[in-house]
N, C-alpha and C positions, 0 to 999 in steps of 0.2 A: 760338803757334808762335814759337820763338826766332829770333833774327836769323840764326844760322848755318843753321838749317833752311830759312828762307825763301830764303837765298842759294843753297843746294843745289838747291832746287826751281826757282828762276829759271834757274840754269845748265842743269839738266836740260831745261827747256822750250826753251831756246835750242838745245840739241843736237838735240832732237826736231824742231824747226822746220827745222834744217839737213838732218837726215836724211830727213824725210818731205816737206819742201817746204811744209808748212802746219801749223797748230795741230792736234795730235791730238784725236780726239773724246773719248777718255778718258785719264786719267792712266796713264802707263806702269806705275807701281806697282800701280794697280788691276787692270790687265790681267794683270800677272804674278801677282797674288794669285789671280785667277780660274783661271789656267792651272796654277800650281804650288802655290799656298797652300791650295787646298781651299775657297775662298770659294764659297758657293752650293751646295755638295755636301751630300747627305744620305744617310744609311744606307738601304740597300734593305731595306724591311720587308715583311711579308706584305700590309699595307694598300697600300703603294706598288705591289707586284706586281699586286694586283687592279686598281688604277687604270690601270696601264700595259697590262695584258692587254686592258682595254676599249678602249685606243687602238690595239690591233693587234699588240703585241709578244708573241711566243710566250712562254708561261709557262715552258717548259723553259729557254729562254735566260736569262730573268730569274732563275730559281732558280740556274742555273750562275753568273751574275754575283754573286748574293748569297753563294753558297758560297765563292767566290774572294775575297770581301772588297771587291768593287767598290762605288763610291758612284755616286749619280745626281745630275746637275745639271739642275734644271728649266729654268733660263734658257737653257741651250744644248741641252737635250734629249739629253744625252750621258752615257755611262757612263765612269767613271774607275777604273782599277785600277793595280796595280804593274806597271812595265815588266818584260818578260821578254827575256832575251838567251840565244840559243843553247839554248833549251829549259829554262832554269832561271830561278828567280825570284831577285830581289835580296833 
């Protein structure tokens, strides 16, 4: 890691401490990557659908998520899709 990158990281950590009052439990970049960058997401496949049906999620819902191009995040146990505004897709 270069000197400039280390300095940016140090300044970000200081800003996070001021903002949150303590050291964050994970890096802000890592959190943003999970939320917006798709980290940990996987395509909804027929195999995954069978697995999730066994956990109690209705197959009809899972098929609808798959058809709409949603992804699944095992770590969070959540589905991620494109946002919709006023009935239309972006």
